[in-house]
C-alpha positions in Angstrom: -5.8 -16.8 25.6 -9.2 -18.3 24.7 -11.9 -15.9 23.4 -15.7 -16.0 23.6 -17.9 -13.6 21.7 -21.6 -13.0 22.7 -24.4 -10.6 21.9 -25.3 -11.7 18.4 -28.9 -12.0 17.3 -31.6 -10.9 15.0 -32.2 -7.1 14.6 -34.2 -5.0 12.2 -32.4 -2.7 9.8 -31.6 0.6 11.5 -31.4 -1.0 14.9 -28.5 -1.6 17.3 -26.7 -4.5 18.8 -23.8 -4.7 21.2 -21.3 -7.6 20.9 -18.9 -8.5 23.7 -15.7 -10.5 23.7 -14.3 -12.0 26.8 -11.4 -14.2 27.7 -12.8 -17.6 28.7 -9.3 -18.6 29.6 -6.4 -16.2 30.2 -6.6 -12.4 30.1 -6.9 -9.8 27.4 -4.2 -7.7 29.0 -1.5 -6.5 26.6 -3.3 -7.8 23.6 -4.5 -5.7 20.7 -8.1 -6.7 20.0 -10.1 -6.8 16.9 -13.5 -7.6 15.4 -13.9 -9.3 12.1 -16.9 -10.6 10.2 -17.6 -13.1 7.5 -20.8 -13.2 5.4 -21.7 -16.3 3.4 -19.6 -16.6 0.3 -17.3 -13.7 1.3 -13.9 -13.3 2.7 -13.4 -12.5 6.4 -13.5 -8.7 6.7 -11.9 -6.4 9.2 -14.4 -4.4 11.2 -12.6 -2.7 14.1 -9.5 -2.8 16.2 -8.3 -1.4 19.5 -4.9 -1.1 21.0 -3.7 -1.9 24.5 -4.7 -0.3 26.7 -7.3 1.3 24.4 -6.0 4.7 23.1 -5.9 3.8 19.4 -8.8 2.5 17.4 -9.4 1.8 13.7 -12.4 0.8 11.7 -13.2 -0.7 8.4 -14.6 1.7 5.9 -18.0 0.1 5.7 -18.7 0.6 9.5 -17.0 3.9 10.2 -19.4 6.3 12.0 -21.8 3.4 12.9 -19.7 1.0 15.0 -17.7 1.7 18.1 -15.1 -0.5 19.7 -14.2 -0.2 23.3 -12.5 -2.3 26.0 -12.8 -2.7 29.7 -9.4 -3.6 31.1 -10.8 -4.5 34.6 -13.5 -6.8 33.3 -11.3 -8.0 30.4 -13.9 -7.5 27.8 -13.9 -5.8 24.4 -17.2 -4.6 23.1 -18.5 -3.6 19.6 -21.4 -1.2 19.7 -23.2 -1.5 16.3 -25.7 1.2 15.4 -27.7 2.0 12.3 -27.4 -1.6 11.2 -27.8 -2.5 7.6 -28.8 -5.7 5.8 -25.2 -6.0 4.6 -23.9 -6.1 8.2 -25.4 -9.7 8.4 -22.4 -12.0 9.1 -20.7 -14.1 11.7 -18.7 -11.8 13.9 -15.4 -12.9 15.4 -13.1 -11.4 18.0 -9.4 -11.8 17.7 -6.4 -11.0 19.8 -3.1 -10.0 18.3 0.3 -8.8 19.5 0.4 -5.7 17.4 -1.7 -3.2 15.5 -3.3 -3.4 13.1 -5.0 -6.6 14.2 -5.0 -8.8 11.1 -6.5 -11.9 9.8 -3.3 -13.7 10.8 -3.9 -12.9 14.5 -3.0 -15.9 16.6 -6.1 -16.1 18.8 -9.8 -16.2 17.7 -13.1 -16.8 19.3 -15.7 -19.1 17.7 -18.0 -16.2 16.4 -21.4 -14.9 17.0 -24.1 -14.6 14.3 -25.6 -11.2 13.6 -28.7 -11.2 11.3 -30.1 -7.9 10.1 -33.6 -8.1 8.7 -35.6 -5.7 6.6 
């Protein structure tokens, strides 16, 4: 499967953005999906994961209560709703597809990433 993330941009602190991940080739069916992010000079960090078909979700500690992951199995998309954004949420966000939970940094399929910049 080939992944494509969209929805990144510039937002003020306290604002919201919604990222979307779609399959540009193949389908997201049966894959466990995740969002990761990487800020300059930092390691790639787990943000959120969702099982197939979507019953189980998990979140990184830094985003719990602010971010929500969801999937639409008809449209084959996985979204990340980001609320109450903070300066430290600035990063390139990547979606990933894996064959098990938890979705990990060794997931076999990755999209190219979308930049989220939070300004003060």
